[in-house]
C-alpha positions as CSV (number, residue, x, y, z in Angstrom):
1,M,-47.5,7.8,-1.3
2,P,-45.6,4.9,-2.1
3,P,-47.1,1.8,-0.8
4,G,-46.3,0.2,2.8
5,F,-46.1,4.5,3.8
6,S,-48.2,6.2,6.1
7,N,-48.9,10.1,5.3
8,H,-47.9,11.3,9.0
9,D,-44.5,9.3,9.7
10,N,-42.2,7.4,7.5
11,Q,-42.8,4.0,8.9
12,S,-43.9,0.8,6.6
13,T,-46.7,-0.4,8.1
14,Q,-45.9,-3.3,5.9
15,A,-43.7,-6.4,7.0
16,Q,-40.6,-6.3,4.6
17,G,-40.7,-10.1,3.1
18,S,-43.3,-12.2,2.4
19,S,-43.6,-16.1,4.4
20,S,-44.7,-17.3,1.3
21,Q,-42.2,-16.8,-1.4
22,A,-40.0,-20.3,-0.8
23,P,-35.9,-19.0,-1.0
24,V,-34.3,-19.5,-4.2
25,S,-32.2,-22.7,-4.7
26,D,-28.7,-22.6,-5.0
27,T,-29.0,-24.4,-8.3
28,S,-31.5,-22.2,-9.5
29,V,-28.8,-18.9,-8.5
30,D,-26.0,-21.5,-9.9
31,A,-28.3,-21.3,-13.4
32,M,-28.7,-18.0,-12.9
33,F,-24.3,-17.0,-12.5
34,K,-24.7,-19.7,-15.7
35,K,-26.8,-17.6,-17.8
36,L,-25.5,-14.2,-16.6
37,L,-21.4,-15.5,-17.7
38,D,-23.0,-17.3,-21.2
39,F,-24.9,-13.7,-22.0
40,Q,-21.7,-11.4,-20.9
41,A,-19.1,-13.7,-23.0
42,K,-21.7,-13.7,-26.3
43,N,-22.0,-9.7,-25.8
44,E,-18.1,-10.2,-25.6
45,K,-17.7,-11.6,-28.7
46,T,-20.0,-8.9,-30.4
47,M,-18.9,-5.5,-29.1
48,G,-15.2,-7.3,-30.2
49,Y,-16.6,-7.9,-33.8
50,E,-17.9,-4.5,-33.7
51,F,-15.2,-2.8,-32.1
52,K,-13.0,-4.2,-35.4
53,N,-15.5,-3.3,-37.4
54,I,-15.7,0.5,-36.6
55,H,-11.9,0.4,-36.1
56,S,-11.3,-1.0,-39.3
57,K,-13.5,2.1,-40.8
58,I,-12.1,4.4,-39.1
59,D,-8.7,3.7,-41.1
60,G,-10.0,3.2,-43.9
61,S,-11.3,7.1,-44.1
62,Y,-7.9,8.2,-42.3
63,N,-5.7,6.4,-45.4
64,E,-8.5,8.0,-48.3
65,L,-8.6,11.1,-46.3
66,N,-4.6,10.9,-46.1
67,N,-4.5,10.3,-49.5
68,K,-6.6,13.3,-51.0
69,I,-4.0,15.5,-49.1
70,R,-1.3,14.6,-50.5
71,T,-2.9,14.5,-53.7
72,L,-3.3,18.0,-52.8
73,E,-0.6,18.8,-51.6
74,N,1.4,17.9,-55.3
């Protein structure tokens, strides 16, 4: 049974929040958003690089197969 739930009814027996936790400050939230945006920007660059590599490999394979087909046709 999950914590906070009784066996006979599905109502919480614990308080929903804790008064011992301090509210998150705006600067802390801003810092978290900045970290998230920086991570996304870095990840986007990495993914762009990887897609270029995959695209190059596919083009190379296509050209190689196309040349083999032309050789077989002659």
